[in-house]
C-alpha positions in Angstrom: -104.9 -1.7 -112.3 -103.0 -0.7 -109.3 -103.9 3.2 -110.0 -106.6 2.3 -107.5 -104.7 0.1 -104.7 -107.1 -0.1 -102.0 -106.2 -1.4 -98.5 -108.1 -4.6 -98.6 -105.9 -6.1 -101.8 -103.0 -8.2 -101.4 -99.7 -7.8 -103.1 -98.0 -10.8 -105.0 -94.2 -10.1 -103.9 -93.1 -13.6 -104.0 -90.9 -13.0 -107.4 -89.2 -10.3 -105.5 -85.4 -10.9 -104.0 -84.9 -8.9 -100.7 -81.2 -8.3 -99.8 -80.0 -6.2 -96.4 -77.3 -3.7 -98.0 -77.0 -1.3 -94.9 -78.4 -1.4 -91.0 -81.8 0.1 -92.5 -81.5 -0.1 -96.4 -82.8 -3.0 -98.3 -82.2 -4.0 -102.1 -85.4 -5.1 -103.7 -85.9 -6.1 -107.0 -87.4 -8.2 -109.8 -84.3 -10.3 -111.4 -86.7 -11.2 -114.4 -86.9 -7.4 -115.4 -83.9 -6.2 -114.1 -85.7 -3.6 -112.0 -84.1 -3.0 -108.6 -84.4 0.0 -106.0 -83.7 0.6 -102.3 -86.0 0.3 -99.3 -85.9 1.4 -95.6 -86.2 -1.8 -93.0 -90.0 -1.2 -92.7 -90.1 -1.4 -96.5 -88.5 -4.9 -96.4 -90.9 -5.7 -93.7 -93.9 -5.1 -95.3 -92.7 -6.9 -98.4 -92.3 -9.9 -96.2 -95.9 -9.8 -94.6 -97.3 -9.0 -98.4 -95.5 -12.4 -98.8 -96.9 -14.3 -96.4 -100.5 -13.1 -97.6 -101.5 -10.3 -95.5 -103.6 -7.6 -96.9 -102.2 -4.3 -97.2 -104.1 -3.0 -94.0 -103.5 -6.1 -92.2 -99.8 -5.5 -93.1 -99.7 -1.8 -91.8 -101.7 -2.7 -88.5 -98.9 -5.7 -88.1 -96.3 -3.1 -88.5 -97.9 -0.2 -86.4 -98.0 -2.9 -83.2 -94.2 -3.7 -84.1 -92.7 -0.8 -84.4 -95.5 1.7 -82.5 -95.5 4.0 -85.3 -97.7 4.2 -88.4 -96.9 3.3 -91.6 -98.3 4.3 -95.0 -98.7 0.8 -96.1 -100.8 1.9 -99.0 -98.6 4.3 -100.4 -95.7 1.6 -100.5 -97.8 -0.9 -102.3 -98.6 1.6 -104.7 -95.0 2.9 -105.3 -93.7 -0.4 -105.5 -96.6 -1.0 -108.4 -95.8 2.0 -110.0 -92.2 0.6 -110.2 -93.5 -2.3 -112.4 -92.1 -5.5 -110.4 -95.8 -6.0 -108.6 -99.3 -5.8 -109.6 -99.0 -6.1 -112.8 -98.3 -9.1 -115.8 -94.4 -9.4 -115.4 -93.1 -9.3 -119.0 -90.4 -11.9 -119.8 -87.7 -10.2 -121.5 -85.5 -12.0 -124.3 -82.1 -13.8 -123.0 -79.4 -14.5 -125.2 -78.7 -18.2 -124.9 -75.4 -17.6 -123.3 -76.7 -16.1 -120.2 -78.9 -19.7 -119.7 -76.2 -21.8 -119.9 -76.1 -24.1 -116.5 -74.0 -22.4 -113.9 -72.1 -25.8 -113.3 -70.5 -25.9 -117.1 -69.1 -22.1 -116.8 -68.0 -21.7 -112.9 -64.3 -23.3 -114.0 -63.9 -20.5 -116.3 -64.1 -18.1 -112.9 -62.5 -20.2 -110.4 -59.4 -18.8 -108.3 -57.1 -21.0 -110.8 -58.9 -19.1 -114.0 -58.2 -15.8 -112.0 -54.9 -16.2 -111.5 -54.7 -17.0 -115.0 -56.2 -14.1 -116.1 -54.1 -11.8 -113.6 -51.2 -13.3 -115.3 -51.9 -12.7 -118.8 -52.6 -9.3 -117.8 -49.1 -8.6 -115.7 -47.6 -10.6 -119.1 -48.7 -7.9 -121.2 -47.6 -5.1 -119.2 -44.2 -6.6 -118.9 -44.1 -7.1 -122.7 -45.2 -3.5 -123.5 -41.9 -2.3 -121.1 -39.2 -5.0 -122.7 -40.6 -3.9 -126.1 -41.8 -0.3 -126.5 -42.1 -0.5 -130.0 -45.2 -2.8 -129.6 -47.1 0.2 -128.3 -50.2 0.5 -130.5 -50.0 4.0 -133.1 -53.1 4.9 -135.4 -50.8 3.9 -138.6 -51.8 0.2 -137.0 -55.2 0.7 -138.4 -53.8 0.5 -142.2 -52.3 -2.6 -142.1 -53.1 -3.1 -146.2 -52.2 -0.8 -149.2 -56.4 -0.9 -149.4 -57.7 2.0 -146.9 -61.4 0.2 -147.4 -59.9 -3.4 -146.8 -58.3 -1.8 -143.9 -60.9 -0.3 -142.3 -63.5 -3.0 -142.9 -61.0 -5.9 -141.5 -60.7 -3.3 -138.6 -64.7 -3.3 -137.6 -65.2 -7.1 -138.4 -61.7 -7.5 -135.5 -63.0 -4.8 -133.2 -66.6 -5.9 -133.3 -65.1 -10.0 -132.9 -63.1 -9.0 -130.0 -66.3 -6.9 -128.4 -68.4 -9.7 -128.8 -65.8 -11.7 -126.9 -65.5 -9.2 -124.2 -69.4 -8.9 -123.6 -70.2 -13.0 -123.8 -67.7 -13.1 -121.1 -69.4 -11.1 -118.9 -72.5 -13.1 -119.7 -71.0 -16.2 -118.6 -69.7 -14.6 -115.7 -73.2 -13.9 -114.6 -74.2 -17.4 -115.8 -71.7 -18.7 -113.4 -74.1 -17.2 -110.4 -77.0 -17.7 -112.2 -77.5 -14.4 -113.3 -79.3 -14.1 -117.0 -78.2 -11.2 -119.0 -78.9 -9.2 -122.4 -76.4 -7.4 -124.6 -77.3 -4.4 -126.4 -76.0 -1.6 -128.6 -75.1 1.8 -126.7 -73.2 4.7 -126.4 -70.4 6.1 -124.2 -68.8 9.2 -125.2 -68.3 9.4 -129.1 -67.8 5.3 -129.0 -70.8 2.9 -130.1 -70.2 0.2 -127.8 -72.0 -3.3 -126.9 -73.0 -3.3 -123.2 -73.9 -6.7 -121.4 -77.0 -5.6 -118.9 -76.0 -7.4 -115.7 -78.5 -5.7 -113.6 -79.5 -8.8 -111.8 -76.3 -9.1 -110.4 -77.1 -6.3 -108.0 -79.3 -9.2 -106.2 -76.2 -11.2 -105.2 -74.0 -10.1 -102.2 -71.4 -7.3 -102.8 -68.3 -9.8 -103.0 -69.6 -12.1 -105.4 -70.0 -8.9 -107.8 -66.6 -8.2 -109.0 -66.2 -11.2 -111.0 -69.1 -10.6 -113.6 -67.5 -6.6 -113.9 -64.3 -7.8 -114.4 -64.5 -10.7 -116.8 -64.8 -8.6 -119.8 -60.9 -7.4 -119.4 -60.2 -10.8 -118.1 -60.4 -12.7 -121.2 -59.1 -9.3 -123.2 -56.1 -9.7 -120.9 -55.6 -13.4 -122.5 -55.8 -12.3 -126.0 -53.8 -9.1 -125.3 -51.0 -11.3 -124.0 -51.2 -14.0 -126.9 -51.0 -11.2 -129.4 -47.9 -9.6 -128.0 -46.2 -12.6 -127.6 -45.9 -13.8 -131.1 -45.0 -9.8 -132.1 -42.6 -10.4 -129.3 -41.4 -13.3 -130.4 -41.3 -12.5 -134.2 -39.1 -9.3 -132.9 -36.6 -11.3 -131.4 -35.9 -13.8 -134.4 -37.6 -16.7 -132.2 -39.6 -18.1 -135.0 -41.2 -16.8 -138.2 -44.5 -15.9 -139.1 -46.2 -14.2 -141.8 -46.1 -10.4 -141.9 -49.3 -9.9 -142.8 -50.4 -12.0 -139.2 -48.1 -9.5 -137.5 -50.0 -6.8 -139.0 -53.0 -7.8 -138.1 -51.9 -8.6 -134.6 -51.2 -5.1 -134.6 -54.7 -4.3 -135.3 -55.8 -6.7 -132.1 -53.4 -5.1 -129.8 -54.4 -1.6 -130.7 -58.1 -2.7 -130.5 -57.2 -4.0 -126.8 -55.4 -1.5 -125.6 -57.5 1.1 -126.6 -60.6 -0.9 -124.9 -58.7 -1.5 -121.8 -57.7 2.5 -121.5 -61.5 3.0 -122.2 -62.7 0.7 -119.2 -60.6 2.8 -116.8 -62.5 5.7 -117.7 -64.7 4.9 -115.0 -66.6 8.1 -115.3 -68.5 6.7 -118.7 -69.8 4.0 -116.4 -67.5 1.3 -117.7 -66.8 -1.8 -115.9 -64.1 -0.6 -113.6 -67.1 2.3 -112.6 -69.0 -0.8 -111.8 -66.3 -2.3 -109.9 -65.5 1.1 -108.2 -69.4 1.6 -107.3 -69.2 -2.0 -105.5 -66.3 -1.5 -103.6 -67.2 1.9 -102.0 -70.9 0.7 -101.6 -72.0 3.8 -103.5 -75.5 4.1 -105.3 -75.2 6.7 -107.4 -72.0 8.0 -107.7 -72.0 9.1 -111.5 -74.5 11.8 -111.2 -73.6 12.6 -107.8 -69.7 13.7 -109.0 -71.4 15.4 -112.2 -73.3 17.7 -109.5 -70.3 17.9 -107.3 -68.4 19.2 -110.1 -71.4 21.3 -111.3 -71.6 23.0 -107.9 -67.4 23.9 -108.4 -67.8 25.4 -111.5 -70.9 26.5 -112.4 -74.5 26.7 -110.4 -76.7 24.2 -109.2 -80.2 24.7 -109.6 -82.6 24.2 -106.7 -83.4 20.5 -107.8 -79.6 19.9 -108.4 -78.8 21.3 -105.0 -81.9 19.0 -103.6 -80.7 15.8 -105.0 -77.1 16.3 -103.8 -78.1 17.5 -100.4 -80.0 13.8 -100.3 -77.5 12.2 -101.9 -76.1 9.0 -100.3 -73.1 9.9 -97.7 -70.5 7.2 -99.6 -71.6 8.8 -103.1 -70.5 12.0 -101.4 -67.4 10.9 -99.8 -66.1 9.1 -102.9 -67.0 12.0 -105.2 -64.7 14.5 -103.5 -61.4 12.3 -105.0 -63.2 10.6 -107.8 -63.6 14.0 -109.4 -60.1 14.3 -110.2 -60.6 10.7 -112.1 -63.6 12.2 -113.9 -61.5 15.4 -115.4 -58.5 12.8 -116.3 -61.0 10.9 -117.8 -62.5 14.3 -120.0 -58.5 15.1 -120.7 -57.9 11.8 -122.2 -60.5 11.4 -124.7 -59.3 14.7 -126.1 -55.8 13.5 -126.3 -57.2 10.1 -128.1 -59.0 12.5 -130.5 -56.0 14.5 -131.5 -53.4 11.6 -131.7 -55.4 9.1 -132.9 -59.1 9.9 -134.2 -58.2 13.0 -136.0 -55.1 11.2 -138.0 -57.1 8.6 -138.8 -59.7 10.7 -140.0 -57.6 12.6 -142.4 -56.8 9.3 -144.2 -60.5 8.0 -143.9 -61.7 11.2 -145.5 -58.9 12.4 -147.5 -58.4 9.4 -149.5 -62.2 9.0 -150.7 -62.7 12.8 -151.3 -59.3 12.9 -153.8 -60.3 9.6 -155.5 -63.9 10.7 -156.3 -62.5 13.8 -157.8 -59.3 12.0 -159.4 -60.6 8.5 -160.3 -62.7 8.2 -163.7 -66.4 7.7 -163.0 -67.2 4.0 -162.3 -63.9 3.0 -162.1 -62.5 0.3 -159.5 -61.0 3.6 -157.1 -64.0 5.7 -157.6 -66.2 2.8 -155.9 -64.0 1.9 -153.8 -63.8 5.6 -152.6 -67.3 6.0 -152.5 -67.7 2.8 -150.2 -64.9 4.3 -147.9 -66.8 7.4 -147.5 -70.2 5.5 -147.0 -69.0 3.3 -144.4 -67.0 6.3 -142.6 -70.5 8.0 -142.4 -72.2 5.1 -140.8 -69.3 5.4 -138.5 -69.9 9.0 -137.6 -73.3 8.7 -137.8 -73.8 5.7 -135.4 -73.4 7.1 -132.1 -75.8 10.1 -133.2 -78.2 7.3 -134.1 -78.0 5.7 -130.7 -78.2 9.3 -129.0 -81.1 9.9 -130.9 -82.8 6.3 -130.2 -82.0 6.7 -126.5 -83.5 9.9 -126.0 -87.0 8.7 -127.9 -87.1 5.7 -125.6 -87.0 7.8 -122.4 -89.8 9.9 -124.1 
């Protein structure tokens, strides 16, 4: 057990990746477990010496000769063992098959031509909204059939399918770089979400991280542009398609537009947050922004103040203007809740409440109302369930 590390021990570090971030800062991690942390230059040198087979005591002596300073190699070895990356059997996670696809098969999906196509679809979607503002979604698009229950069930299936495609594209972009990933259920604000764990992408150079982070929005732009093109052509009378298809495409547009705006809420640590973090070279921008806002409007505890004082300079610098985006995102969530969630909730809960009291017990309308009420309860309870599960897992 690594609780009793001794100077005569050797450390198994061959599986670790070490990459320089700044002049005296290195990123160290285990790609299989998705555990990464920063160490100073001396820490990186110790890992190099461990990899050469030197014991902890020998590595400390070598570094002492090289730098002229005493280095507590024993403490360093204990710390990285406690992080779970050395000295213990490294568990292998169950990765989705999509992340195991050989890079050569998926690289064309994320080459220069592909990214030009994705960008063109995004510009095309925005252009269509400008040319025909009536294409902009409203909450009424959710109820595209006379049956509220059928509408809500279909919307959930469509939303889950589109979200799954979004996350699979993240995983494919990671696979193009040789990065494995997992997809799990998570929660952001009052939204339950699927999330692709691309922790391994931090082991690649910063310039190559943008593709995996933007891949989900890229495929969203393609689907959104296609749906809008059909709706736009139909409104212009260029071709005729079944009205039901147009209503379904309205649900697709609503889901993708809300999803795209949601990604812009970087304070929720969405895809664009990861892009911003990479672009600014920050380490923990989300937390430092929270502390900065707390200091501005409230009072910091001693621990919070110490954490803010020791924050990475880039996080502190970015947080000065990122606070405004954070507050704007909170305001948008309130606006969305008032203009979309509340009107939809009135219909989703109002209709079954009325039907359960008015319809004969056991009739088709009564059972439909009961099923809708149950579905709505699950949707409301899912975010709460995820929050409780995450807190229990942390404990």
